[in-house]
N, CA, C and O atoms as a Maestro MAE file, in Angstrom:
{
 s_m_m2io_version
 :::
 2.0.0
}

f_m_ct {
 s_m_title
 :::
 protein
 m_atom[296] {
  # First column is atom index #
  i_m_mmod_type
  r_m_x_coord
  r_m_y_coord
  r_m_z_coord
  i_m_residue_number
  s_m_chain_name
  s_m_pdb_residue_name
  s_m_pdb_atom_name
  i_m_atomic_number
  :::
  1 25 21.193 23.966 -8.722 1 A "MET " " N  " 7
  2 3 20.721 23.166 -7.888 1 A "MET " " CA " 6
  3 2 21.371 21.743 -7.588 1 A "MET " " C  " 6
  4 15 21.814 21.070 -8.519 1 A "MET " " O  " 8
  5 25 21.413 21.344 -6.404 2 A "ALA " " N  " 7
  6 3 22.364 20.225 -5.974 2 A "ALA " " CA " 6
  7 2 21.348 19.201 -6.322 2 A "ALA " " C  " 6
  8 15 20.139 19.335 -6.133 2 A "ALA " " O  " 8
  9 25 22.097 17.870 -6.995 3 A "SER " " N  " 7
  10 3 21.752 16.809 -7.861 3 A "SER " " CA " 6
  11 2 21.894 15.421 -6.747 3 A "SER " " C  " 6
  12 15 22.338 14.301 -7.000 3 A "SER " " O  " 8
  13 25 21.480 15.825 -5.775 4 A "TYR " " N  " 7
  14 3 21.575 14.798 -4.766 4 A "TYR " " CA " 6
  15 2 20.258 14.703 -3.653 4 A "TYR " " C  " 6
  16 15 19.579 15.683 -3.346 4 A "TYR " " O  " 8
  17 25 20.072 13.475 -3.181 5 A "TYR " " N  " 7
  18 3 18.779 13.278 -2.268 5 A "TYR " " CA " 6
  19 2 19.054 13.032 -0.975 5 A "TYR " " C  " 6
  20 15 19.772 12.067 -0.713 5 A "TYR " " O  " 8
  21 25 18.546 13.841 0.051 6 A "VAL " " N  " 7
  22 3 18.873 13.749 1.280 6 A "VAL " " CA " 6
  23 2 17.533 13.346 2.215 6 A "VAL " " C  " 6
  24 15 16.491 14.002 2.224 6 A "VAL " " O  " 8
  25 25 17.742 12.331 2.867 7 A "ASN " " N  " 7
  26 3 16.680 11.925 3.363 7 A "ASN " " CA " 6
  27 2 16.641 12.140 4.927 7 A "ASN " " C  " 6
  28 15 17.403 11.650 5.760 7 A "ASN " " O  " 8
  29 25 15.596 12.971 5.124 8 A "ILE " " N  " 7
  30 3 15.566 13.397 6.831 8 A "ILE " " CA " 6
  31 2 14.167 13.073 7.455 8 A "ILE " " C  " 6
  32 15 13.628 13.640 8.406 8 A "ILE " " O  " 8
  33 25 13.639 11.887 6.596 9 A "ALA " " N  " 7
  34 3 12.464 11.247 7.098 9 A "ALA " " CA " 6
  35 2 12.860 10.858 8.933 9 A "ALA " " C  " 6
  36 15 11.967 10.846 9.781 9 A "ALA " " O  " 8
  37 25 13.980 10.639 9.182 10 A "ASP " " N  " 7
  38 3 14.210 10.431 10.581 10 A "ASP " " CA " 6
  39 2 13.725 11.813 11.405 10 A "ASP " " C  " 6
  40 15 13.171 11.417 12.430 10 A "ASP " " O  " 8
  41 25 13.720 13.012 11.365 11 A "VAL " " N  " 7
  42 3 13.900 13.939 11.872 11 A "VAL " " CA " 6
  43 2 12.544 14.963 11.585 11 A "VAL " " C  " 6
  44 15 12.292 15.998 12.202 11 A "VAL " " O  " 8
  45 25 11.903 14.477 10.679 12 A "VAL " " N  " 7
  46 3 10.405 15.049 10.268 12 A "VAL " " CA " 6
  47 2 9.326 14.424 11.215 12 A "VAL " " C  " 6
  48 15 9.361 13.234 11.527 12 A "VAL " " O  " 8
  49 25 8.296 15.358 11.686 13 A "LYS " " N  " 7
  50 3 7.170 14.815 12.165 13 A "LYS " " CA " 6
  51 2 5.937 15.649 11.583 13 A "LYS " " C  " 6
  52 15 5.806 16.873 11.559 13 A "LYS " " O  " 8
  53 25 5.085 14.678 11.129 14 A "GLY " " N  " 7
  54 3 4.010 14.675 10.116 14 A "GLY " " CA " 6
  55 2 2.547 14.851 11.335 14 A "GLY " " C  " 6
  56 15 2.556 13.995 12.219 14 A "GLY " " O  " 8
  57 25 1.658 15.630 11.374 15 A "ALA " " N  " 7
  58 3 0.567 15.352 12.223 15 A "ALA " " CA " 6
  59 2 -0.589 15.724 11.319 15 A "ALA " " C  " 6
  60 15 -0.365 16.655 10.546 15 A "ALA " " O  " 8
  61 25 -2.151 14.990 11.267 16 A "ILE " " N  " 7
  62 3 -3.103 15.459 11.170 16 A "ILE " " CA " 6
  63 2 -3.661 16.250 12.019 16 A "ILE " " C  " 6
  64 15 -3.804 15.769 13.144 16 A "ILE " " O  " 8
  65 25 -4.175 17.735 11.789 17 A "VAL " " N  " 7
  66 3 -4.841 18.310 12.963 17 A "VAL " " CA " 6
  67 2 -6.342 18.950 12.507 17 A "VAL " " C  " 6
  68 15 -6.491 19.806 11.634 17 A "VAL " " O  " 8
  69 25 -7.161 18.475 13.120 18 A "LYS " " N  " 7
  70 3 -8.162 19.393 13.312 18 A "LYS " " CA " 6
  71 2 -8.380 20.738 13.515 18 A "LYS " " C  " 6
  72 15 -8.069 21.199 14.613 18 A "LYS " " O  " 8
  73 25 -9.001 21.682 12.415 19 A "MET " " N  " 7
  74 3 -9.156 23.167 12.288 19 A "MET " " CA " 6
  75 2 -10.069 23.660 13.725 19 A "MET " " C  " 6
  76 15 -10.875 22.896 14.258 19 A "MET " " O  " 8
  77 25 -9.847 24.763 14.125 20 A "GLY " " N  " 7
  78 3 -10.457 25.082 15.215 20 A "GLY " " CA " 6
  79 2 -11.663 25.895 14.691 20 A "GLY " " C  " 6
  80 15 -12.721 25.921 15.319 20 A "GLY " " O  " 8
  81 25 -11.479 26.578 13.489 21 A "ASN " " N  " 7
  82 3 -12.387 27.351 12.676 21 A "ASN " " CA " 6
  83 2 -12.708 26.299 11.530 21 A "ASN " " C  " 6
  84 15 -11.776 26.197 10.732 21 A "ASN " " O  " 8
  85 25 -13.494 25.722 11.335 22 A "ALA " " N  " 7
  86 3 -13.793 24.624 9.764 22 A "ALA " " CA " 6
  87 2 -14.071 25.702 8.851 22 A "ALA " " C  " 6
  88 15 -14.371 26.837 9.220 22 A "ALA " " O  " 8
  89 25 -13.964 25.318 7.618 23 A "LYS " " N  " 7
  90 3 -14.795 25.701 6.551 23 A "LYS " " CA " 6
  91 2 -14.980 24.937 5.755 23 A "LYS " " C  " 6
  92 15 -14.313 23.906 5.840 23 A "LYS " " O  " 8
  93 25 -15.978 25.072 4.593 24 A "ASP " " N  " 7
  94 3 -16.861 24.152 3.885 24 A "ASP " " CA " 6
  95 2 -15.882 23.200 3.426 24 A "ASP " " C  " 6
  96 15 -14.865 23.723 2.971 24 A "ASP " " O  " 8
  97 25 -15.920 21.820 3.424 25 A "LYS " " N  " 7
  98 3 -14.726 21.096 2.637 25 A "LYS " " CA " 6
  99 2 -13.181 21.449 3.264 25 A "LYS " " C  " 6
  100 15 -12.160 21.229 2.611 25 A "LYS " " O  " 8
  101 25 -13.174 21.932 4.401 26 A "ALA " " N  " 7
  102 3 -11.826 22.298 5.017 26 A "ALA " " CA " 6
  103 2 -11.972 22.151 6.377 26 A "ALA " " C  " 6
  104 15 -12.285 23.191 6.956 26 A "ALA " " O  " 8
  105 25 -11.816 20.983 7.190 27 A "ASP " " N  " 7
  106 3 -11.650 20.653 8.731 27 A "ASP " " CA " 6
  107 2 -10.475 20.295 9.159 27 A "ASP " " C  " 6
  108 15 -10.151 20.600 10.307 27 A "ASP " " O  " 8
  109 25 -9.757 19.706 8.477 28 A "ILE " " N  " 7
  110 3 -8.104 18.947 8.809 28 A "ILE " " CA " 6
  111 2 -6.911 19.846 8.234 28 A "ILE " " C  " 6
  112 15 -7.166 20.864 7.590 28 A "ILE " " O  " 8
  113 25 -5.987 19.555 8.414 29 A "TYR " " N  " 7
  114 3 -4.509 20.047 7.826 29 A "TYR " " CA " 6
  115 2 -3.553 19.275 8.233 29 A "TYR " " C  " 6
  116 15 -3.676 18.573 9.237 29 A "TYR " " O  " 8
  117 25 -2.303 19.315 7.382 30 A "LEU " " N  " 7
  118 3 -1.372 18.743 7.666 30 A "LEU " " CA " 6
  119 2 -0.194 19.458 8.181 30 A "LEU " " C  " 6
  120 15 0.392 20.314 7.518 30 A "LEU " " O  " 8
  121 25 0.158 19.091 9.398 31 A "GLU " " N  " 7
  122 3 1.126 20.040 10.077 31 A "GLU " " CA " 6
  123 2 2.455 19.372 9.949 31 A "GLU " " C  " 6
  124 15 2.649 18.252 10.421 31 A "GLU " " O  " 8
  125 25 3.536 20.172 9.198 32 A "VAL " " N  " 7
  126 3 4.870 19.320 9.420 32 A "VAL " " CA " 6
  127 2 5.965 20.306 10.338 32 A "VAL " " C  " 6
  128 15 6.067 21.527 10.456 32 A "VAL " " O  " 8
  129 25 6.649 19.260 10.863 33 A "SER " " N  " 7
  130 3 7.749 19.974 11.846 33 A "SER " " CA " 6
  131 2 9.027 19.071 11.726 33 A "SER " " C  " 6
  132 15 9.126 17.977 11.172 33 A "SER " " O  " 8
  133 25 10.081 19.882 12.455 34 A "PHE " " N  " 7
  134 3 11.591 18.985 12.402 34 A "PHE " " CA " 6
  135 2 11.571 18.589 13.879 34 A "PHE " " C  " 6
  136 15 10.902 19.194 14.716 34 A "PHE " " O  " 8
  137 25 12.342 17.542 14.143 35 A "ARG " " N  " 7
  138 3 12.485 17.098 15.669 35 A "ARG " " CA " 6
  139 2 13.939 17.943 16.178 35 A "ARG " " C  " 6
  140 15 14.636 18.633 15.434 35 A "ARG " " O  " 8
  141 25 14.134 17.738 17.348 36 A "GLY " " N  " 7
  142 3 15.407 18.266 17.887 36 A "GLY " " CA " 6
  143 2 15.940 19.624 17.171 36 A "GLY " " C  " 6
  144 15 15.150 20.541 16.949 36 A "GLY " " O  " 8
  145 25 17.387 19.718 16.800 37 A "THR " " N  " 7
  146 3 17.912 21.076 16.492 37 A "THR " " CA " 6
  147 2 18.038 20.972 15.006 37 A "THR " " C  " 6
  148 15 18.876 21.740 14.534 37 A "THR " " O  " 8
  149 25 17.368 20.160 14.101 38 A "TYR " " N  " 7
  150 3 17.627 19.948 12.790 38 A "TYR " " CA " 6
  151 2 17.107 21.406 12.048 38 A "TYR " " C  " 6
  152 15 16.097 21.982 12.453 38 A "TYR " " O  " 8
  153 25 17.755 21.815 11.150 39 A "GLU " " N  " 7
  154 3 17.472 23.302 10.742 39 A "GLU " " CA " 6
  155 2 17.882 23.054 9.290 39 A "GLU " " C  " 6
  156 15 18.744 22.269 8.897 39 A "GLU " " O  " 8
  157 25 17.030 23.947 8.494 40 A "ILE " " N  " 7
  158 3 16.899 24.097 6.755 40 A "ILE " " CA " 6
  159 2 17.583 25.226 6.640 40 A "ILE " " C  " 6
  160 15 17.389 26.119 7.465 40 A "ILE " " O  " 8
  161 25 18.580 25.403 5.516 41 A "ASN " " N  " 7
  162 3 19.258 26.439 5.258 41 A "ASN " " CA " 6
  163 2 18.282 27.507 4.588 41 A "ASN " " C  " 6
  164 15 17.982 27.446 3.396 41 A "ASN " " O  " 8
  165 25 17.851 28.411 5.386 42 A "HIS " " N  " 7
  166 3 17.142 29.657 4.227 42 A "HIS " " CA " 6
  167 2 17.209 30.148 3.469 42 A "HIS " " C  " 6
  168 15 16.383 30.980 3.094 42 A "HIS " " O  " 8
  169 25 18.565 29.745 2.730 43 A "THR " " N  " 7
  170 3 18.984 30.638 1.430 43 A "THR " " CA " 6
  171 2 18.965 29.863 0.620 43 A "THR " " C  " 6
  172 15 18.933 30.431 -0.471 43 A "THR " " O  " 8
  173 25 18.969 28.313 0.489 44 A "VAL " " N  " 7
  174 3 18.806 27.533 -0.235 44 A "VAL " " CA " 6
  175 2 17.541 26.814 -0.500 44 A "VAL " " C  " 6
  176 15 16.991 26.237 0.438 44 A "VAL " " O  " 8
  177 25 17.008 26.792 -1.726 45 A "ASN " " N  " 7
  178 3 15.753 26.109 -2.592 45 A "ASN " " CA " 6
  179 2 15.723 24.897 -2.393 45 A "ASN " " C  " 6
  180 15 16.849 24.406 -2.306 45 A "ASN " " O  " 8
  181 25 14.819 24.139 -2.273 46 A "GLY " " N  " 7
  182 3 14.530 22.859 -2.288 46 A "GLY " " CA " 6
  183 2 13.310 22.522 -2.459 46 A "GLY " " C  " 6
  184 15 12.410 23.359 -2.389 46 A "GLY " " O  " 8
  185 25 13.073 21.161 -2.726 47 A "GLN " " N  " 7
  186 3 11.886 20.401 -2.915 47 A "GLN " " CA " 6
  187 2 11.460 19.427 -1.885 47 A "GLN " " C  " 6
  188 15 12.213 18.518 -1.535 47 A "GLN " " O  " 8
  189 25 10.218 19.597 -1.366 48 A "VAL " " N  " 7
  190 3 9.717 18.408 -0.140 48 A "VAL " " CA " 6
  191 2 8.774 17.457 -0.827 48 A "VAL " " C  " 6
  192 15 7.768 17.852 -1.417 48 A "VAL " " O  " 8
  193 25 9.000 16.640 -0.767 49 A "ALA " " N  " 7
  194 3 7.988 15.531 -1.252 49 A "ALA " " CA " 6
  195 2 7.319 14.454 -0.212 49 A "ALA " " C  " 6
  196 15 8.116 14.079 0.647 49 A "ALA " " O  " 8
  197 25 6.313 14.017 -0.147 50 A "PHE " " N  " 7
  198 3 5.725 13.602 1.163 50 A "PHE " " CA " 6
  199 2 4.266 12.628 0.523 50 A "PHE " " C  " 6
  200 15 3.641 12.799 -0.524 50 A "PHE " " O  " 8
  201 25 4.099 11.778 1.421 51 A "GLN " " N  " 7
  202 3 2.813 10.621 0.749 51 A "GLN " " CA " 6
  203 2 1.882 10.915 2.240 51 A "GLN " " C  " 6
  204 15 2.351 11.169 3.350 51 A "GLN " " O  " 8
  205 25 0.566 10.800 1.890 52 A "ILE " " N  " 7
  206 3 -0.213 10.598 3.055 52 A "ILE " " CA " 6
  207 2 -1.055 9.058 2.548 52 A "ILE " " C  " 6
  208 15 -1.361 8.876 1.370 52 A "ILE " " O  " 8
  209 25 -1.279 8.285 3.378 53 A "ALA " " N  " 7
  210 3 -2.231 7.235 3.132 53 A "ALA " " CA " 6
  211 2 -2.972 6.867 4.213 53 A "ALA " " C  " 6
  212 15 -2.567 7.130 5.345 53 A "ALA " " O  " 8
  213 25 -4.350 6.101 3.962 54 A "LYS " " N  " 7
  214 3 -4.700 5.167 4.677 54 A "LYS " " CA " 6
  215 2 -4.270 3.947 5.293 54 A "LYS " " C  " 6
  216 15 -3.463 3.156 4.805 54 A "LYS " " O  " 8
  217 25 -4.848 3.845 6.376 55 A "ASP " " N  " 7
  218 3 -4.207 2.268 6.822 55 A "ASP " " CA " 6
  219 2 -4.100 1.190 5.645 55 A "ASP " " C  " 6
  220 15 -3.148 0.470 5.342 55 A "ASP " " O  " 8
  221 25 -5.485 1.311 5.026 56 A "ASP " " N  " 7
  222 3 -5.384 0.148 4.221 56 A "ASP " " CA " 6
  223 2 -5.167 0.520 2.783 56 A "ASP " " C  " 6
  224 15 -5.758 -0.162 1.946 56 A "ASP " " O  " 8
  225 25 -4.680 1.147 2.527 57 A "TRP " " N  " 7
  226 3 -4.281 1.878 1.548 57 A "TRP " " CA " 6
  227 2 -5.169 2.134 0.186 57 A "TRP " " C  " 6
  228 15 -4.848 2.068 -1.000 57 A "TRP " " O  " 8
  229 25 -6.194 2.396 0.717 58 A "SER " " N  " 7
  230 3 -7.638 2.604 -0.178 58 A "SER " " CA " 6
  231 2 -7.244 4.058 -0.487 58 A "SER " " C  " 6
  232 15 -6.264 4.610 0.014 58 A "SER " " O  " 8
  233 25 -8.177 4.682 -1.443 59 A "LEU " " N  " 7
  234 3 -7.742 5.879 -2.164 59 A "LEU " " CA " 6
  235 2 -8.650 6.960 -1.313 59 A "LEU " " C  " 6
  236 15 -9.576 6.388 -0.739 59 A "LEU " " O  " 8
  237 25 -8.618 8.157 -1.127 60 A "PHE " " N  " 7
  238 3 -8.783 9.089 -0.560 60 A "PHE " " CA " 6
  239 2 -10.446 9.711 -1.338 60 A "PHE " " C  " 6
  240 15 -10.311 9.842 -2.555 60 A "PHE " " O  " 8
  241 25 -11.322 9.936 -1.027 61 A "THR " " N  " 7
  242 3 -12.389 10.843 -1.695 61 A "THR " " CA " 6
  243 2 -12.198 12.064 -1.573 61 A "THR " " C  " 6
  244 15 -12.328 12.655 -0.501 61 A "THR " " O  " 8
  245 25 -11.727 12.824 -3.099 62 A "GLN " " N  " 7
  246 3 -11.105 14.129 -2.998 62 A "GLN " " CA " 6
  247 2 -12.182 15.012 -3.143 62 A "GLN " " C  " 6
  248 15 -12.144 16.073 -2.520 62 A "GLN " " O  " 8
  249 25 -13.356 14.690 -4.028 63 A "GLY " " N  " 7
  250 3 -14.731 15.614 -3.783 63 A "GLY " " CA " 6
  251 2 -14.643 16.533 -2.703 63 A "GLY " " C  " 6
  252 15 -14.661 17.734 -2.973 63 A "GLY " " O  " 8
  253 25 -14.562 16.205 -1.667 64 A "ASN " " N  " 7
  254 3 -14.928 16.937 -0.631 64 A "ASN " " CA " 6
  255 2 -13.726 17.647 0.091 64 A "ASN " " C  " 6
  256 15 -13.758 18.052 1.253 64 A "ASN " " O  " 8
  257 25 -12.833 17.724 -0.633 65 A "ASP " " N  " 7
  258 3 -11.220 18.132 -0.453 65 A "ASP " " CA " 6
  259 2 -11.304 19.985 -0.556 65 A "ASP " " C  " 6
  260 15 -11.516 20.292 -1.729 65 A "ASP " " O  " 8
  261 25 -11.202 21.110 0.271 66 A "TYR " " N  " 7
  262 3 -11.414 22.341 -0.410 66 A "TYR " " CA " 6
  263 2 -10.294 22.429 -1.399 66 A "TYR " " C  " 6
  264 15 -10.672 22.697 -2.539 66 A "TYR " " O  " 8
  265 25 -8.912 22.257 -1.224 67 A "SER " " N  " 7
  266 3 -8.014 22.530 -2.683 67 A "SER " " CA " 6
  267 2 -7.973 21.668 -3.181 67 A "SER " " C  " 6
  268 15 -6.931 21.740 -3.833 67 A "SER " " O  " 8
  269 25 -8.601 20.427 -3.441 68 A "TYR " " N  " 7
  270 3 -8.407 19.249 -4.681 68 A "TYR " " CA " 6
  271 2 -8.981 20.224 -6.027 68 A "TYR " " C  " 6
  272 15 -10.088 20.763 -5.993 68 A "TYR " " O  " 8
  273 25 -7.951 20.356 -7.303 69 A "GLY " " N  " 7
  274 3 -8.497 20.868 -8.380 69 A "GLY " " CA " 6
  275 2 -8.051 22.345 -8.457 69 A "GLY " " C  " 6
  276 15 -7.581 22.718 -9.532 69 A "GLY " " O  " 8
  277 25 -8.135 23.140 -7.541 70 A "ASP " " N  " 7
  278 3 -7.897 24.569 -7.162 70 A "ASP " " CA " 6
  279 2 -7.114 24.991 -6.542 70 A "ASP " " C  " 6
  280 15 -7.292 25.585 -5.479 70 A "ASP " " O  " 8
  281 25 -5.681 24.689 -7.281 71 A "ASP " " N  " 7
  282 3 -4.287 25.048 -5.998 71 A "ASP " " CA " 6
  283 2 -4.311 26.707 -5.894 71 A "ASP " " C  " 6
  284 15 -3.390 27.136 -5.200 71 A "ASP " " O  " 8
  285 25 -5.061 27.574 -6.370 72 A "THR " " N  " 7
  286 3 -5.020 29.004 -5.818 72 A "THR " " CA " 6
  287 2 -5.665 29.037 -4.349 72 A "THR " " C  " 6
  288 15 -5.736 30.169 -3.869 72 A "THR " " O  " 8
  289 25 -6.120 28.042 -3.599 73 A "LYS " " N  " 7
  290 3 -7.062 28.205 -2.438 73 A "LYS " " CA " 6
  291 2 -5.784 27.687 -1.537 73 A "LYS " " C  " 6
  292 15 -6.128 27.766 -0.358 73 A "LYS " " O  " 8
  293 25 -4.731 27.294 -1.624 74 A "LEU " " N  " 7
  294 3 -3.662 27.103 -1.132 74 A "LEU " " CA " 6
  295 2 -2.781 28.189 -0.482 74 A "LEU " " C  " 6
  296 15 -1.689 27.891 0.000 74 A "LEU " " O  " 8
  :::
 }
 m_bond[295] {
  # First column is bond index #
  i_m_from
  i_m_to
  i_m_order
  :::
  1 1 2 1
  2 2 3 1
  3 3 4 2
  4 3 5 1
  5 5 6 1
  6 6 7 1
  7 7 8 2
  8 7 9 1
  9 9 10 1
  10 10 11 1
  11 11 12 2
  12 11 13 1
  13 13 14 1
  14 14 15 1
  15 15 16 2
  16 15 17 1
  17 17 18 1
  18 18 19 1
  19 19 20 2
  20 19 21 1
  21 21 22 1
  22 22 23 1
  23 23 24 2
  24 23 25 1
  25 25 26 1
  26 26 27 1
  27 27 28 2
  28 27 29 1
  29 29 30 1
  30 30 31 1
  31 31 32 2
  32 31 33 1
  33 33 34 1
  34 34 35 1
  35 35 36 2
  36 35 37 1
  37 37 38 1
  38 38 39 1
  39 39 40 2
  40 39 41 1
  41 41 42 1
  42 42 43 1
  43 43 44 2
  44 43 45 1
  45 45 46 1
  46 46 47 1
  47 47 48 2
  48 47 49 1
  49 49 50 1
  50 50 51 1
  51 51 52 2
  52 51 53 1
  53 53 54 1
  54 54 55 1
  55 55 56 2
  56 55 57 1
  57 57 58 1
  58 58 59 1
  59 59 60 2
  60 59 61 1
  61 61 62 1
  62 62 63 1
  63 63 64 2
  64 63 65 1
  65 65 66 1
  66 66 67 1
  67 67 68 2
  68 67 69 1
  69 69 70 1
  70 70 71 1
  71 71 72 2
  72 71 73 1
  73 73 74 1
  74 74 75 1
  75 75 76 2
  76 75 77 1
  77 77 78 1
  78 78 79 1
  79 79 80 2
  80 79 81 1
  81 81 82 1
  82 82 83 1
  83 83 84 2
  84 83 85 1
  85 85 86 1
  86 86 87 1
  87 87 88 2
  88 87 89 1
  89 89 90 1
  90 90 91 1
  91 91 92 2
  92 91 93 1
  93 93 94 1
  94 94 95 1
  95 95 96 2
  96 95 97 1
  97 97 98 1
  98 98 99 1
  99 99 100 2
  100 99 101 1
  101 101 102 1
  102 102 103 1
  103 103 104 2
  104 103 105 1
  105 105 106 1
  106 106 107 1
  107 107 108 2
  108 107 109 1
  109 109 110 1
  110 110 111 1
  111 111 112 2
  112 111 113 1
  113 113 114 1
  114 114 115 1
  115 115 116 2
  116 115 117 1
  117 117 118 1
  118 118 119 1
  119 119 120 2
  120 119 121 1
  121 121 122 1
  122 122 123 1
  123 123 124 2
  124 123 125 1
  125 125 126 1
  126 126 127 1
  127 127 128 2
  128 127 129 1
  129 129 130 1
  130 130 131 1
  131 131 132 2
  132 131 133 1
  133 133 134 1
  134 134 135 1
  135 135 136 2
  136 135 137 1
  137 137 138 1
  138 138 139 1
  139 139 140 2
  140 139 141 1
  141 141 142 1
  142 142 143 1
  143 143 144 2
  144 143 145 1
  145 145 146 1
  146 146 147 1
  147 147 148 2
  148 147 149 1
  149 149 150 1
  150 150 151 1
  151 151 152 2
  152 151 153 1
  153 153 154 1
  154 154 155 1
  155 155 156 2
  156 155 157 1
  157 157 158 1
  158 158 159 1
  159 159 160 2
  160 159 161 1
  161 161 162 1
  162 162 163 1
  163 163 164 2
  164 163 165 1
  165 165 166 1
  166 166 167 1
  167 167 168 2
  168 167 169 1
  169 169 170 1
  170 170 171 1
  171 171 172 2
  172 171 173 1
  173 173 174 1
  174 174 175 1
  175 175 176 2
  176 175 177 1
  177 177 178 1
  178 178 179 1
  179 179 180 2
  180 179 181 1
  181 181 182 1
  182 182 183 1
  183 183 184 2
  184 183 185 1
  185 185 186 1
  186 186 187 1
  187 187 188 2
  188 187 189 1
  189 189 190 1
  190 190 191 1
  191 191 192 2
  192 191 193 1
  193 193 194 1
  194 194 195 1
  195 195 196 2
  196 195 197 1
  197 197 198 1
  198 198 199 1
  199 199 200 2
  200 199 201 1
  201 201 202 1
  202 202 203 1
  203 203 204 2
  204 203 205 1
  205 205 206 1
  206 206 207 1
  207 207 208 2
  208 207 209 1
  209 209 210 1
  210 210 211 1
  211 211 212 2
  212 211 213 1
  213 213 214 1
  214 214 215 1
  215 215 216 2
  216 215 217 1
  217 217 218 1
  218 218 219 1
  219 219 220 2
  220 219 221 1
  221 221 222 1
  222 222 223 1
  223 223 224 2
  224 223 225 1
  225 225 226 1
  226 226 227 1
  227 227 228 2
  228 227 229 1
  229 229 230 1
  230 230 231 1
  231 231 232 2
  232 231 233 1
  233 233 234 1
  234 234 235 1
  235 235 236 2
  236 235 237 1
  237 237 238 1
  238 238 239 1
  239 239 240 2
  240 239 241 1
  241 241 242 1
  242 242 243 1
  243 243 244 2
  244 243 245 1
  245 245 246 1
  246 246 247 1
  247 247 248 2
  248 247 249 1
  249 249 250 1
  250 250 251 1
  251 251 252 2
  252 251 253 1
  253 253 254 1
  254 254 255 1
  255 255 256 2
  256 255 257 1
  257 257 258 1
  258 258 259 1
  259 259 260 2
  260 259 261 1
  261 261 262 1
  262 262 263 1
  263 263 264 2
  264 263 265 1
  265 265 266 1
  266 266 267 1
  267 267 268 2
  268 267 269 1
  269 269 270 1
  270 270 271 1
  271 271 272 2
  272 271 273 1
  273 273 274 1
  274 274 275 1
  275 275 276 2
  276 275 277 1
  277 277 278 1
  278 278 279 1
  279 279 280 2
  280 279 281 1
  281 281 282 1
  282 282 283 1
  283 283 284 2
  284 283 285 1
  285 285 286 1
  286 286 287 1
  287 287 288 2
  288 287 289 1
  289 289 290 1
  290 290 291 1
  291 291 292 2
  292 291 293 1
  293 293 294 1
  294 294 295 1
  295 295 296 2
  :::
 }
}
């Protein structure tokens, strides 16, 4: 495993998307894509970290989150 950090924030695009067929406690999802011709080597393992925040940095209510507390739903 490489012991370095690569910041690719300038080529990553994130969007909160409304689901066409919403489920109970699941009506939006995070869509992540890469701009331009940036490619990730599919033979290398890595870790991606991101944060989602409200404009005012207040906490989200997670009780109505489909996957909160049960990662088997992911």
